[in-house]
C-alpha positions in Angstrom: 50.0 23.8 -17.0 48.2 24.5 -13.7 51.5 24.6 -11.9 52.9 27.1 -14.4 49.9 29.3 -14.2 50.0 29.2 -10.4 53.7 30.0 -10.4 53.1 33.0 -12.7 50.3 34.2 -10.4 52.7 33.9 -7.4 55.3 36.0 -9.2 52.6 38.7 -9.9 51.9 38.8 -6.2 55.6 39.0 -5.2 56.8 41.6 -7.8 54.9 44.6 -6.3 56.6 43.8 -3.0 59.9 45.2 -4.2 58.8 48.2 -6.2 57.8 50.7 -3.5 60.9 52.9 -3.6 62.3 51.4 -0.3 59.6 53.1 1.8 57.8 51.4 4.7 54.1 51.5 4.9 52.4 53.1 8.0 50.0 51.3 10.2 46.9 53.4 10.6 44.4 52.8 13.3 40.9 51.5 12.4 38.6 53.8 14.3 35.4 51.9 14.1 34.4 49.0 16.3 35.7 45.5 15.6 34.0 42.5 17.1 37.1 40.3 16.4 39.7 40.3 19.2 42.6 40.4 16.7 42.9 41.8 13.2 45.5 42.5 10.6 44.9 44.3 7.3 47.6 43.9 4.7 48.1 45.7 1.3 49.1 43.0 -1.1 50.5 45.7 -3.4 53.1 46.8 -0.9 53.3 43.7 1.2 52.9 45.8 4.4 50.5 45.8 7.3 48.4 49.1 7.0 46.2 48.5 10.1 46.3 46.0 13.0 44.6 45.2 16.3 46.1 42.9 19.0 48.1 41.4 16.2 50.5 39.7 18.7 47.9 38.3 21.0 47.9 34.5 21.3 44.9 32.9 19.6 43.6 29.5 18.8 43.9 29.1 15.0 41.2 26.4 14.5 41.2 25.2 10.9 43.4 28.1 9.8 46.0 25.4 10.5 45.0 23.9 7.2 47.0 26.6 5.5 50.2 25.2 6.9 48.9 21.7 6.2 48.5 22.6 2.5 51.9 24.2 2.3 53.7 21.2 3.7 51.8 18.8 1.4 52.4 21.0 -1.7 56.1 21.3 -0.9 56.7 17.6 0.0 54.4 15.6 -2.3 55.6 15.3 -5.9 52.7 13.3 -7.2 49.5 15.3 -6.6 47.5 12.9 -8.9 48.2 9.8 -6.8 45.1 7.9 -5.7 44.5 7.8 -1.9 41.7 5.7 -0.3 40.0 7.1 2.8 40.8 4.8 5.7 38.7 5.6 8.9 41.5 4.1 11.0 43.6 7.2 10.1 41.1 9.8 11.2 38.4 8.4 13.4 40.4 9.0 16.6 39.8 12.7 16.1 36.0 12.1 16.6 36.7 10.6 20.0 39.0 13.4 21.1 36.5 16.2 20.4 35.1 18.1 23.4 32.6 19.9 21.2 31.2 17.5 18.5 29.5 20.5 16.8 33.0 21.7 15.9 33.4 18.9 13.4 32.5 20.2 9.9 30.0 18.2 7.8 31.5 17.1 4.6 30.1 14.8 1.9 32.9 12.1 2.2 32.5 8.4 2.8 34.9 5.8 4.2 36.6 4.0 1.3 36.3 7.0 -1.2 39.2 7.2 -3.6 40.5 10.7 -4.1 43.6 12.3 -5.7 46.0 14.1 -3.4 45.0 17.4 -4.9 41.3 16.5 -4.4 42.0 16.1 -0.7 43.7 19.5 -0.6 40.7 21.2 -2.2 38.4 19.4 0.2 40.4 20.5 3.3 40.8 24.1 2.2 37.2 24.6 1.1 35.4 22.6 3.8 37.9 22.2 6.6 37.4 18.4 6.4 39.2 16.6 9.2 39.2 13.4 7.2 41.0 15.1 4.3 43.6 16.8 6.6 44.4 13.7 8.6 44.7 11.5 5.4 47.0 14.1 3.8 49.2 14.3 7.0 49.4 10.5 7.2 50.2 10.0 3.5 52.8 12.9 3.2 54.2 12.1 6.6 55.1 8.7 5.3 56.9 10.3 2.3 58.9 12.5 4.6 59.9 9.6 6.8 61.1 7.7 3.7 63.4 10.6 2.7 64.5 11.6 6.2 65.8 8.5 8.0 66.3 10.6 11.2 62.5 11.3 11.4 60.9 9.5 14.2 57.3 8.8 15.4 54.1 8.0 13.5 53.5 9.4 10.0 51.2 12.0 11.4 53.7 13.1 14.1 56.4 13.4 11.5 54.1 15.6 9.4 53.2 17.9 12.4 57.0 18.2 13.2 57.5 19.3 9.6 54.7 22.0 10.1 56.5 23.3 13.1 59.9 23.3 11.3 58.3 25.3 8.5 56.8 27.7 11.0 60.3 28.3 12.5 61.8 28.8 9.0 59.1 31.4 8.2 59.8 33.3 11.5 56.4 32.4 13.1 57.8 32.8 16.6 54.5 32.8 18.3 53.0 29.7 16.7 53.0 26.0 17.6 51.1 23.3 15.8 50.0 20.0 17.4 47.7 18.7 14.6 47.1 19.1 10.9 43.3 19.3 11.1 42.8 22.3 13.4 40.3 20.9 16.0 40.7 22.4 19.4 43.9 21.8 21.4 45.0 24.2 24.1 48.6 23.6 23.2 48.1 24.7 19.6 48.4 28.5 19.3 49.3 31.3 16.9 48.8 35.1 16.4 47.1 37.2 13.8 50.5 38.5 12.7 51.9 35.0 12.3 48.9 33.9 10.3 49.4 36.9 8.1 53.0 35.9 7.4 52.1 32.3 6.8 49.3 33.3 4.3 51.6 35.7 2.4 54.1 32.8 2.1 51.5 30.3 1.1 50.3 32.6 -1.7 53.8 32.2 -3.3 53.6 28.3 -3.2 52.5 26.9 -6.6 48.8 25.9 -6.7 48.0 27.2 -3.2 46.3 30.4 -4.5 44.3 28.5 -7.1 43.1 26.0 -4.6 42.4 28.5 -1.7 40.4 30.9 -3.8 38.2 28.2 -5.7 34.6 28.6 -4.7 33.3 25.3 -5.8 35.0 22.0 -6.6 34.0 18.5 -7.8 36.4 15.6 -7.2 38.1 14.0 -10.2 37.3 10.3 -9.3 33.5 9.6 -9.5 33.2 7.0 -6.8 29.8 6.1 -8.2 29.1 3.4 -5.6 29.0 6.0 -2.8 28.2 9.2 -4.9 26.0 8.1 -7.8 25.4 11.6 -9.0 29.0 12.8 -9.6 28.0 16.2 -11.1 26.2 16.9 -7.8 29.1 16.0 -5.6 30.4 19.5 -5.1 32.4 21.1 -2.3 31.7 24.8 -1.7 34.1 27.2 0.0 33.1 28.0 3.6 33.8 31.7 3.1 30.3 33.0 2.6 31.6 36.3 1.4 32.2 34.7 -2.0 28.6 33.3 -2.3 26.7 35.5 -4.7 23.4 34.0 -3.6 24.0 35.2 0.0 23.0 38.9 -0.3 23.6 39.6 3.4 27.3 38.3 3.4 28.5 38.4 -0.2 31.3 40.9 -0.9 32.3 41.8 -4.4 35.9 41.0 -5.0 36.3 38.7 -2.1 38.4 35.5 -2.7 38.8 32.5 -0.3 41.1 31.8 1.6 40.2 30.1 4.9 37.6 30.2 7.7 37.6 28.6 11.1 35.1 28.1 13.9 35.4 26.6 17.3 33.0 26.9 20.2 36.0 27.6 22.5 37.8 30.0 20.2 35.1 31.9 18.2 35.3 32.5 14.4 38.3 33.3 12.3 38.7 34.3 8.7 41.4 35.0 6.3 40.4 36.4 2.9 41.6 38.3 -0.1 39.8 41.2 -1.8 40.4 43.2 -4.9 38.9 46.4 -6.3 40.0 49.3 -8.6 43.5 47.9 -8.8 44.0 47.6 -5.1 44.4 44.3 -3.3 44.1 43.5 0.4 44.4 40.6 2.7 42.5 40.6 5.9 43.0 38.3 9.0 40.4 38.4 11.7 40.5 36.1 14.8 38.2 35.3 17.7 35.0 37.0 16.6 32.0 36.0 18.8 30.4 32.6 17.9 27.0 33.5 19.3 25.2 36.5 20.6 23.9 37.1 24.0 20.7 35.1 23.2 22.7 32.1 22.0 22.1 32.7 18.3 24.9 32.1 15.9 26.4 35.4 14.5 28.9 36.1 11.8 30.7 39.1 13.2 33.9 38.1 11.5 32.2 38.6 8.1 30.9 41.9 9.2 34.3 43.0 10.5 36.0 41.9 7.2 33.5 43.8 5.0 33.9 47.0 7.1 37.7 46.9 7.1 37.9 46.2 3.4 35.4 49.0 2.7 37.5 51.3 4.8 40.7 50.3 2.9 39.2 50.7 -0.6 37.5 54.0 0.3 40.3 55.8 2.2 43.6 54.3 0.9 45.4 55.3 -2.2 49.0 55.6 -3.4 50.4 59.1 -2.7 53.8 60.6 -3.4 55.1 61.9 -0.1 58.3 63.2 -1.7 58.7 63.9 -5.4 62.0 63.5 -7.1 61.7 67.1 -8.4 61.4 68.6 -4.9 64.2 71.0 -4.0 65.5 70.0 -0.6 68.1 72.8 0.0 71.4 74.1 -1.4 75.0 73.7 -0.4 77.9 76.0 -1.0 80.4 75.1 -3.8 84.0 76.3 -3.9 85.9 77.1 -7.1 82.6 77.3 -9.0 82.6 78.9 -12.5 78.8 79.5 -13.0 78.5 83.3 -13.4 78.6 83.8 -9.7 76.6 80.8 -8.7 78.6 79.3 -5.9 76.1 76.7 -4.7 74.4 73.5 -5.8 70.7 72.6 -5.3 69.8 69.1 -4.0 66.8 66.9 -4.9 65.7 63.4 -4.0 67.2 60.7 -6.3 63.9 58.9 -6.3 60.3 59.7 -5.5 58.8 58.2 -2.4 55.3 56.7 -3.0 53.4 55.0 -0.3 49.9 53.6 0.4 48.4 56.5 2.4 45.1 56.9 4.4 43.3 60.1 3.4 42.2 60.5 6.9 45.7 61.6 7.8 47.4 64.8 6.4 50.5 63.8 4.5 52.0 67.2 5.4 52.5 65.7 8.9 55.4 63.7 7.5 58.7 65.3 8.7 61.1 65.8 5.8 63.6 68.1 7.7 66.1 65.4 8.9 68.9 65.8 6.3 72.4 64.7 6.7 74.8 66.3 4.1 77.9 64.4 3.0 80.0 67.6 3.5 79.5 71.1 4.9 80.6 72.4 1.5 81.5 70.9 -1.8 84.2 71.7 -4.4 83.6 72.0 -8.1 83.4 70.3 -10.4 80.0 68.7 -9.6 78.0 66.6 -12.0 74.2 66.3 -12.2 73.2 63.3 -10.0 76.3 63.4 -7.7 75.4 62.3 -4.1 75.2 65.2 -1.7 73.5 63.7 1.3 70.4 61.8 2.6 66.9 62.8 3.9 64.9 60.7 6.3 61.1 60.8 6.2 59.5 60.4 9.6 55.8 60.1 10.6 54.7 59.9 14.2 58.2 59.0 15.4 58.4 56.1 12.9 60.9 56.1 10.0 59.2 55.8 6.6 62.1 56.0 4.3 65.7 57.2 3.6 66.3 58.9 0.3 69.6 59.9 -1.3 69.9 63.5 -2.3 71.7 64.4 -5.5 72.8 67.5 -7.4 70.1 69.1 -9.7 72.7 70.3 -12.2 76.4 70.5 -13.1 78.7 73.0 -11.4 81.8 73.6 -13.5 85.1 74.5 -12.0 86.9 77.8 -12.6 90.5 77.2 -13.9 91.6 80.6 -12.6 90.2 80.0 -9.2 91.5 76.5 -9.2 95.1 77.5 -10.1 95.1 80.3 -7.6 93.9 77.9 -4.9 96.5 75.4 -5.9 99.2 78.0 -5.7 97.9 79.4 -2.4 97.8 76.0 -0.8 101.0 74.6 -2.3 103.2 75.7 0.5 100.8 73.8 2.9 100.7 70.7 0.9 102.6 67.5 1.7 104.3 67.7 -1.7 105.7 71.0 -0.9 107.1 69.8 2.4 108.5 66.8 0.8 110.2 68.9 -1.9 111.7 71.2 0.7 113.1 68.2 2.6 114.6 66.7 -0.5 116.1 70.1 -1.6 117.7 70.5 1.9 119.0 67.0 1.8 120.5 67.4 -1.7 122.0 70.8 -0.7 123.7 69.3 2.4 125.0 66.4 0.3 126.3 68.9 -2.3 128.1 70.9 0.3 129.7 67.9 1.8 130.9 66.7 -1.6 132.3 70.2 -2.3 134.2 70.2 1.0 135.5 66.8 0.4 136.7 67.7 -3.2 138.5 70.8 -1.8 140.3 68.8 0.8 141.6 66.4 -1.8 142.7 69.2 -4.2 144.7 70.9 -1.5 146.3 67.7 -0.5 147.6 67.1 -4.1 149.5 70.5 -4.2 151.8 69.8 -1.1 155.7 69.0 -1.8 156.8 65.4 -1.2 158.9 64.6 1.7 162.7 63.7 0.9 162.1 60.2 2.0 159.8 59.8 -1.0 162.3 61.7 -3.5 164.4 60.0 -6.3 168.0 59.6 -5.1 170.6 61.9 -6.9 174.2 61.0 -8.1 177.2 62.2 -5.9 178.9 65.0 -7.9 182.2 64.4 -6.0 182.5 60.9 -7.4 185.3 60.7 -10.0 184.6 59.7 -13.4 186.4 56.8 -15.0 189.0 57.5 -17.8 187.4 57.3 -21.2 190.4 55.3 -22.7 192.0 52.9 -20.4 194.4 50.3 -21.4 195.1 47.1 -19.9 198.5 46.9 -18.2 
């Protein structure tokens, strides 16, 4: 049932992406100061970036990597209820590789704990647990190797290769993964734009949204030997914007999704927020870890709250071009509309976009119109295509909209017949008829001449050589009665 519910939630996320009348969203500059080095603000209702800062600047992802780890696990592990025993040999090498031990998150996990696969995903996404991430990578990497006989390397190496293959499939061209847990590695990098793409995709994967937006979670298996008070064994989401008890950082409507902190790379956060029917996803990377005095600061939280406030306060859906707007008229020939020899054009569909009220929508250029013809010929039916208008703002194309006829334009029979008669001598049919007539006339004349010749030939006297021979009149006739002597 959880999978079905998650799938339905994913569909609800995806459906609005394809219902914005073919218009592109505009990226508006955020005018206030951002402490984070890179930022992306996305409307989840239009699936478009509405504001960005250094979105393509290379960054260290930290434990934002766990988003891809979760995606690969969810897509390649069929049994999420399988028991997995935490084995220190799988993850303790990470401790030795850490340059900054304080980067390691503190999680209430013990060697030998038995957890379900989905327990481990919750643990990783909520707490950034290295132990959970490495255990998942080792287990699912083994499953991938068993199915793909061409896969080489250790289970974990095969898993990381799968992460990079998925990144390539999603078009994350500025991203490379070297581990599944997110601890610092100079060879592991990404950008805010790529993290935005990855998160948008992850939200369509069944169960991901449910897991990534859970605020508190208790593992299924009690493990009473190591955790005697099972009801107190709770993992809490690291995004303090979801903590109602934290008055300074709580943000109404915030949900998950992932945070990251590394001494060498600052603080990162990706979170969803909803209010008044609008939904946003914000990605912030490389906010300061400490202030000038060495105190820990949470500038990424401050940035997130300010950007979301700005979005909720200043953005709303606006119709930039109504389907009832008259966009011009074109001449119509052979019209029979009481002297109305033109047709009015209107947009086939309205253009509705998410717009910032700090920008005048009248600045959108609607004058770029391309007509199908210089003039049209009746009859024209309401809704017939007449041309296309392109909406442009600040040199960027927003949308292309087909222009159609507002009403019917009937054809005048008299004008039509007159036009046909007037143009008939110029028509290819007329030229063809003339050619055929000439050809038939020539043939007729030739036949007449031939017949005349034959007729005259039949009236000439025959030559003597061809006459019947006549009896010689001088030849004596034999006596009628002759007797034999």
